[in-house]
N, C-alpha and C positions, 0 to 999 in steps of 0.2 A: 548415308554415305554417298549414294549416287547424286543426290541433290547438291551435296557439298562439292563434289568434283565438278559438277556443272557450274556452280558459282565460281569456282577457281578458274575454270576454263574461260568463262565470260570475262573475268577480271584480267586474265592474261591477254586475251584478244583485245580488250580495250587498251591495255597498256601498250601492246605492240602497235596498235593503230595510232596511238598518240606520239610514238617515237619520232616519226617524220616531222610532226608539227613542232615538237620540242627541239629537234635538231635544227629546223628552219629558224625557230626563235633565237637559238643560241648563235647561229650563223649570222642572222640579221643583227643581233646585238654586237657581235664582234666586228662585223663590217662597219656598223655605225660608229663604234668606238674608234676604229682605224681612220675614219673620215673626220673625226672631231679634231679641231673645231671647224664647222662649216660656214661660220660667219664671225663677225666681231665678238670678242669676249669682253665682258664688263667686270672690272674689279670695283665693287662698292667698298669704298675706303672709309673707315670709321674715324675720320678726322678731316680737318680742312687742308688745303694745299700748303706745302712747305713745312709741316710738322714732322716729327720723327716717324710717326706711323705712315704718313704719305711718302716720305723719303724712302723708307724701307720697302713699301709696296712697289714703288717705281724701280728701285734698284733690283729687286728680285723679278718683278713682273716683266720688265724689258728684256731680261735675259731668257726667261722661260718662253716668252712669246716669239723668240727668234726661230723656234722650231715649228711654229704653228702655221705660218703662211697666212695668218689672219691678224688684223689689228687688235690691239688691246686698248680698251677705253677705261680711263680712271674716273669713277663717279664718286666724288668727294661728298660725304654726307655727315658733317660734324654735328655735335650737339647731343644733349641729354644722355651723356655717359655712354655713347655708342648705340643707344636705342633706336635712333632714327635710321642709321645704316643697317642695323640688325633687322629691323622690320622690312625695309626695302628688299634686302637679300632673301629673307625668309619667305616672302610672298612671290619671289621670282620663279619662273618656270624651271623645274628641276632637270635641265638638260645639259648642265655643265657650262653654259655660256654666260652665266652670272655667278659670281663668287663674292664672298665677304672677306675682306682683309681687315681683321679686327685685332684689338688689344684684349687683354683680360677683362677690361671694364664691361664691355658689352656682353660677354659670354659668362664670366664667372662672378662678377661683382654685382651687376645691376639686378640680378634675380633676387638678391637679398636686400639690396639697398632701397629699391623701389617697392611700393605696395603692389603695383601691378605693372607688368611689362607686356608688350604686344606680341611676344613669341616665347616659346619654350626653348631655352638654349641647348637642351639635349635632344628633344624630340623633333625640333624644326630644322636641324642642321645635320649635315654629313661632314664630320671633320676630315680634312685632307692632310694637313701637316702643320706641326708647330714650327714656325720659321725661325724665330730667334727670341732671346730674352734680353732684357735691358736692366741690369742691376742698378741700383741707386748708389749714390755716395752720400754719406753723412758728413756735412761740413758745418763748421762753426765760425763765428766772428773771431778774428785773431785775438781779441781781448777777452774772449770767453774761455770756456774749458779747452784743454789741449789734448784730451784723450777720452776714449769711451769710458774707461774706469773712473776718471775724474768727473765725467758727466753724470754717471750713475750715482756717485757719492754726493755730488752737489744737489742733484734732483731729490735724493732721499732726505737731505738736510733741509731743502727748501721746496717742499711740494707745491707745484703749480706756479712757480716763479720763473722757471727757465722756459722761454718760449721757442716754439718751432713753427716756421712758416710752411704753408703748403698751398695747393691750387684748388682747394674746395672740398667740401664734405664728400667722402667716398672715393675721391681720386686716389691714384696709386701713391702719390707723395703723402697724402693724409693717412692712408692705411698703413704705410710704412712707419709713420710716427706712432700710430695707435698700437701697432704690433710691438714696437720698441717698448712702449710703456707697459704693455702686458708682460713681455718677456723679462724686463728689468724690474718690474713691480715698482714703478715710479709714476709720478704725475707731472706732465709737462703742460704748458699753456699752448693751446692750439690756436693759431692765427691764420685764417684763410686769406688768400689773394686771388685775383682773377686770372693770373697768368704765371708761367714759370719765371719769366723775366722779373716780374714784380716781386715774386717770392724770393728770388735770389738777391735782388737789390736790397730787400729789407735786411738780409743778413750782412751784406757788404757794408751797409750804412750803420748797422748796429741796432736797428729798430727791433729786430728779433735776433736770437742767439744762434739758432740752428735751422737747417733745412735738409730734407732728403730730396735729391733730384738726380737726374741722369748723370752718369759718369762723365759723359761728353761735356755737359754744361758745367758741372761742378769742377772738373779737373782744369778746365780753361781758366776759371777764377782762382783755383788753388795754386796753380803754377805761378801766378802773378803776385801771390801773397795776400790777395784781397780776402780770402777765407782760408781756414785751416781744414785740411782733409783728415777726418778721424777714422773712417772705415768705409769699405764697400759692403753692400748687402747681399752679394751673391754667395754661392757655396764655395767658390774659389776666387782668388784675386783676379781683378780685371786685367786683361791683356793690354788695355789702353793706359792703365796706371798701375803697373805691377808692384810698385813700391808701397802702395797703400794696403794695409792689412784688411782681411775680412772681419766682419763683426765678431765672429768666434775667436779669431786670433787677437782681437782688440779687447776681449774680456766679456763678451756676451755670447755664450754658446747657444747653438740650436736656433739662431736667428737668421732667416733668409727671407728677403723681400725683393720686389722689383716688378717690372712689367713684362708681359710676354705677348708675342704677336703670332697670329695663326691665320691660315687660309681655310675657309669652310665653304661648302656648297649647300644649297637648299636640300632638305630631306628628300629622299627618293631619287636623288641623282644616281644614275647607274653606277654600280660598283666598279665596272671596268673603267669608267671615266675618272672616278675618284682615284683609283690605283695608278692610272696613267699620269694624272696630274701630280700625285705624290712622288712618283719616280722622277718626273721632270724637275720639280722643285728641289728634291734631294740632290739631283745631279748638279744643279746650279749652286747650292749651298756647299758642295764639296770642292768647288773650284777655288784655287788658291787666291786668285785676284778678288773674288767675291768675299772670301773670308777676311782678307786684309782690309777691304772697304768697310765691311761691317764692324770689325774691331776698331778701326779708326774713328767710327762714329759712336762708339760705346755699346754696340750690340754684341751678343754672343750667339753665333749660329747654332741651331739645334738639329732640326730635321727629325727623321724617324718615321715609323709607319703611321698610317691613318688610325689603326686600332690603338696604338700607344697614345696618340693625341686624344682620342676619345676617352680613354681611361684617365688621362691627365686632367681633362676638363672636368670630369665628375669629381675628382679629388679636390680640384681647386674650388669648385662651387661649394663643397662641404667645408673646406678650410675658411673661405671668406665668410660663409654664413655664420660660423662660430665667432669669428673676429668681429663682424658687424653687430651681431647680437650682444656680445659681451661689452662692446663699446657704446651700445645704445644709439647707433647711427641711423639717420634717416636722410634721404635725399632732400635737398633744399629746393 
């Protein structure tokens, strides 16, 4: 009993002795977070300049950086389904001064699409916030089908004869078509192109019958009558094209597809910095002028906590793994 009390006393003494150190560490971390950022901040953007990912990164980044008193530098690293940007950000110093502005491709898709990737999308990043989603619109050549129900019926009657264009194996527009085939239990002819522009042009010209592409791109063509809008792929109708039904409303329940965009930091970035950045981005997304700009470009603002984004990423990785496996997809 005496020896046990002695051990307890020693433990208490050691704990009390450590308290000033712990307090100093906490104070130091808090002070450091309050001084953040202390130099230029870098957004590693998983696309080239001028694309939808780059435009969104700049729209949000410029407004968040207004409170930093430090410059924000955009480091565009396109290619390899976002893997190049992901690797650069994952290897950066975890001090909050380098962040990854990514789409679902680099974080949720590539891990199943490629045999080997240079980072672990869960272990090597600290999710900050899901910024926005970008649902697709399913459009058809005017002389082709006029509704989702008609498309499903035609595809059932003519397996593999109705074609859909997309931007390459494993891209969001391709996976949207694969998900459609699985949900509707039909077979379409997959036709890859090198760009969104070429993919859309093929439908306008009648070279292919269908495509899934961003609401912004599709609705621009649909309003002129060059293509026919069949449905949007989000859970709700798009604010940019409210007259177009969701896929569920058009006859295919439980179908949701599209791209999402998020901000992540290298793993081990201090939680205080992650939470501060999360609050700042959420504040920007809550602004009416920002919401209007995002909606006009076909985005749907999301926001939420860092923990919510982390859970969402894990669920997306699992969902895409199932889809890619069932479709037998491999990166080209």
